[in-house]
C-alpha positions as MATLAB code, in Angstrom:
seq = 'XXXXXXXXXXXXXXXXXXXXXXXXXXXXXXXXXXXXXXXXXXXXXXXXXXXXXXXXXXXXXXXXXXXXXXXXXXXXXXXXXXXXXXXXXXXXXXXXXXXXXXXXXXXXXXXXXXXXXXXXXXXXXXXXXXXXXXXXXXXXXXXXXXXXXXXXXXXXXXXXXXXXXXXXXXXXXXXXXXXXXXXXXXXXXXXXXXXXXXXXXXXXXXXXXXXXXXXXXXXXXXXXXXXXXXXXXXXXXXXXXXXXXXXXXXXXXXXXXXXXXXXXXXXXXXXXXXXXXXXXXXXXXXXXX';
ca = [
     106.487  108.867  126.933;
     104.221  111.785  126.058;
     102.352  111.660  122.764;
      99.777  113.654  120.802;
      97.076  112.128  118.608;
      96.255  114.140  115.454;
      94.149  113.609  112.351;
      93.860  115.146  108.913;
      90.741  114.171  106.942;
      90.523  111.016  109.054;
      94.136  110.037  108.391;
      95.317  109.743  112.014;
      98.742  109.785  113.611;
     100.477  109.483  116.953;
     103.171  112.157  117.253;
     106.174  111.993  119.565;
     108.803  114.709  120.060;
     112.260  113.145  120.284;
     115.918  113.481  119.419;
     116.607  109.789  119.989;
     116.753  107.821  116.727;
     118.477  104.878  118.415;
     115.205  103.610  119.844;
     113.410  100.835  117.957;
     110.699  103.094  116.547;
     109.521  100.366  114.172;
     108.616   98.127  117.083;
     106.906  101.006  118.867;
     104.910  101.867  115.736;
     103.494   98.336  115.574;
     102.415   98.537  119.218;
     101.178  102.116  119.473;
      99.292  102.110  116.137;
      97.330   98.983  117.037;
      93.654   99.942  117.257;
      92.803   97.266  119.827;
      95.843   97.156  122.114;
      97.503  100.537  121.483;
      96.497  104.142  120.867;
      95.422  103.405  117.304;
      96.705  105.273  114.253;
      97.645  105.099  110.578;
     101.217  105.971  111.485;
     103.746  107.066  114.116;
     105.138  110.561  113.512;
     108.441  111.689  115.014;
     109.196  115.400  115.408;
     112.969  115.708  115.351;
     115.626  118.417  115.405;
     117.285  119.142  112.058;
     120.592  120.691  111.018;
     119.353  121.623  107.526;
     115.743  122.694  108.163;
     113.557  124.098  110.944;
     112.457  120.619  112.029;
     112.830  117.013  111.006;
     110.112  114.392  110.493;
     110.130  110.600  110.281;
     107.068  108.393  109.900;
     106.564  104.691  110.585;
     103.626  102.636  109.310;
     101.493  100.338  111.506;
     103.437   97.334  110.183;
     106.714   98.877  111.389;
     108.018   99.888  107.969;
     109.249  103.443  107.458;
     107.628  105.676  104.836;
     109.607  108.198  102.818;
     106.852  110.817  102.764;
     103.392  111.572  104.132;
     101.380  114.637  103.145;
      98.704  114.432  105.842;
     101.330  113.547  108.428;
     103.317  116.602  107.392;
     100.297  118.876  107.805;
      99.526  117.340  111.208;
     103.137  117.840  112.270;
     102.964  121.532  111.299;
      99.638  121.858  113.154;
     101.370  120.519  116.264;
     104.282  122.940  115.806;
     101.862  125.860  115.601;
      99.701  124.820  118.550;
     102.750  124.240  120.738;
     104.068  127.656  119.632;
     107.378  126.181  118.517;
     107.410  128.906  115.844;
     105.806  132.336  115.645;
     102.339  132.149  114.072;
     101.522  135.716  113.035;
     100.782  136.583  109.414;
     102.092  134.455  106.546;
     105.171  132.336  107.111;
     107.043  129.302  105.863;
     108.458  126.359  107.813;
     110.983  123.900  106.376;
     110.708  120.221  107.336;
     113.455  117.674  106.649;
     112.113  114.268  105.524;
     113.697  111.183  103.994;
     112.271  112.311  100.637;
     113.909  115.739  100.982;
     113.113  119.105  102.524;
     109.428  120.030  102.344;
     107.974  123.537  102.655;
     104.908  124.350  104.713;
     103.067  127.580  103.979;
     101.165  128.930  106.973;
      98.673  131.775  106.765;
      97.300  133.054  110.053;
      94.702  135.821  110.259;
      93.583  137.266  113.615;
      90.651  135.328  115.039;
      90.788  132.676  112.317;
      92.149  129.157  112.134;
      95.585  128.920  110.519;
      95.636  127.626  106.953;
      98.361  125.042  106.358;
      99.523  124.104  102.877;
     102.482  121.743  102.458;
     104.722  120.904   99.537;
     104.773  117.299   98.374;
     107.811  117.995   96.197;
     108.139  117.629   92.439;
     106.510  114.463   91.046;
     108.832  111.978   89.366;
     108.143  109.348   86.724;
     111.376  107.456   86.117;
     111.146  103.733   86.806;
     114.013  103.935   89.298;
     112.357  106.805   91.173;
     109.069  105.036   91.800;
     110.566  102.302   91.812;
     109.024   99.824   89.382;
     110.530   96.916   87.486;
     109.731   97.330   83.800;
     109.625   94.305   81.502;
     112.837   94.075   79.487;
     111.000   94.414   76.189;
     109.403   97.692   77.351;
     112.504   99.461   78.640;
     113.186  101.374   75.464;
     109.639  102.778   75.547;
     109.713  104.250   79.030;
     108.645  107.913   79.236;
     105.985  109.863   81.124;
     103.204  108.700   78.790;
     104.311  105.108   79.247;
     104.332  105.431   83.058;
     100.839  106.940   82.960;
      99.387  103.802   81.414;
     101.161  100.675   82.619;
      98.771   97.738   82.758;
      99.077   94.887   85.210;
      96.735   91.924   85.681;
      95.465   91.077   89.157;
      92.979   88.234   89.687;
      92.310   88.155   85.914;
      91.421   91.859   86.020;
      93.414   94.319   83.908;
      94.351   97.510   85.754;
      95.868  100.358   83.691;
      97.985  102.095   86.329;
      99.348  105.632   86.383;
     102.706  105.401   88.161;
     103.946  108.466   90.039;
     106.528  109.088   92.744;
     105.630  111.761   95.284;
     108.751  110.938   97.267;
     107.047  107.584   97.828;
     105.565  105.180   95.241;
     101.998  105.471   93.940;
      99.870  103.570   91.439;
      96.639  105.329   90.440;
      93.724  103.567   88.763;
      90.880  105.602   87.249;
      87.624  103.666   87.178;
      84.205  104.407   85.706;
      82.099  102.183   87.936;
      81.078  103.361   91.452;
      84.058  103.511   93.813;
      82.095  101.697   96.517;
      81.878   98.662   94.227;
      85.627   98.386   93.676;
      87.024   95.408   95.674;
      89.822   97.409   97.297;
      90.130   95.117  100.310;
      90.828   92.194   97.975;
      92.885   93.832   95.225;
      94.645   96.498   97.318;
      97.154   94.185   99.020;
      97.811   92.347   95.754;
      98.675   95.583   93.936;
     100.698   96.822   96.928;
     102.805   93.665   96.930;
     102.898   93.054   93.169;
     106.229   91.718   91.970;
     106.945   94.772   89.794;
     107.097   97.008   92.887;
     110.285   96.095   94.800;
     109.442   98.518   97.651;
     105.690   97.880   97.447;
     103.331  100.667   96.366;
     100.446  102.861   97.525;
      97.348  102.120   95.453;
      94.684  104.734   94.677;
      91.337  104.117   92.983;
      89.841  107.337   91.645;
      86.913  108.659   89.643;
      86.909  112.082   87.969;
      83.678  113.952   88.779;
      84.526  117.264   87.105;
      87.577  119.313   86.169;
      87.779  120.480   89.781;
      86.765  117.384   91.732;
      87.851  113.759   92.003;
      86.550  111.056   94.336;
      89.001  108.442   95.564;
      89.808  105.562   97.887;
      93.301  104.627   99.018;
      95.121  101.448   99.967;
      98.260  102.605  101.769;
     101.445  100.609  101.799;
     101.957   99.210  105.285;
      98.600  100.473  106.590;
      95.781   99.095  104.422;
      92.741  101.156  103.429;
      92.763  104.563  105.110;
      90.270  107.425  105.194;
      92.711  109.734  103.399;
      96.255  109.954  102.032;
      98.000  113.243  101.276;
     100.688  112.023   98.894;
      98.032  109.769   97.332;
      95.841  112.805   96.692;
      98.839  114.490   95.092;
      99.542  111.492   92.864;
      95.900  111.336   91.772;
      95.815  115.044   90.901;
      99.104  114.865   88.978;
      98.028  111.813   86.966;
      94.617  113.329   86.190;
      96.143  116.645   85.118;
      98.704  115.007   82.844;
      95.871  113.035   81.261;
      94.013  116.306   80.601;
      91.131  115.430   82.937;
      91.341  118.244   85.524;
      92.570  121.805   86.049;
      95.675  122.732   88.055;
      93.680  123.052   91.286;
      91.440  120.169   92.264;
      89.631  118.829   95.316;
      90.186  115.154   96.130;
      87.146  113.795   97.977;
      88.199  110.889  100.194;
      86.148  108.979  102.775;
      87.613  111.153  105.560;
      87.207  114.533  103.885;
      88.348  116.738  101.032;
      91.999  117.560  100.329;
      92.969  120.342   97.925;
      95.852  119.875   95.511;
      97.540  122.538   93.396;
     100.139  121.898   90.694;
     101.421  124.157   87.918;
     102.378  121.154   85.792;
     106.111  121.689   86.334;
     107.198  122.326   89.918;
     106.143  121.332   93.407;
     102.738  119.906   94.262;
     100.980  121.650   97.175;
      98.475  120.006   99.497;
      95.908  121.671  101.754;
      93.235  120.343  104.072;
      92.140  119.956  107.701;
      94.487  119.046  110.548;
      93.381  118.736  114.172;
      94.755  117.648  117.525;
      92.495  114.911  118.911;
      93.994  114.315  122.364;
      97.234  113.987  124.284;
      98.402  111.187  126.549;
     101.229  109.206  128.067;
     102.310  105.834  126.704;
     104.287  103.271  128.750;
     107.920  104.047  127.993;
     109.024  100.441  128.279;
     107.000   99.306  125.248;
];
């Protein structure tokens, strides 16, 4: 089985072209994403044919679970499409990708002699409890609105965490902290927030610190993957939460351990994500695994 390893801001993926969804891709994801006994990656990307878009995409986490959306994975997938010349790459164009979370647009701008710029849509953010999803205490149900979802406090290890809950096609809980990000015990608290009882499908957990109206620093604990160097939908969730709280402008850079991702949002429609995407290497994986 041929594969391609890609990375976007250190968020790395193994991509496989296929039309076969009958294979146990969950089992393969566990094996191929293993950093000691496999190729090593934050996720397994599948490039698929689509009847409603130009291409289809599915993504499986290192624990075998399937994610609804992945911003960095989407940009890496489009990078692969361009490099393999599966679409024309002259001038400005748009590619439509079918995902579980819906059809996502990729804007591609290619100037002669320059690297193509790839910006992908993360969709329109959602805040309803059923969209995230999150189980709200019965006494709070009549209070649920956007403001409520942008300050929902849970207690983990006797520590109160005011969370900003956002769906970017997948669930996110953002925590803005004032102390240095390096001091936050993400390895200890990350899995406890991810698997907290109020999140029936688990949650991606972002810890962020606003530096200015145009820059935020962040760390991410991804559902099914643990702490990663970057997360595209996580960057989108952070930017949306910060903007709705009046902390940043509508275009902001999210500085993550693996690099900087740019997020644009007009406050109403789709969130757009930009950043690096590179092919690392190609290879062949034993097809019997």
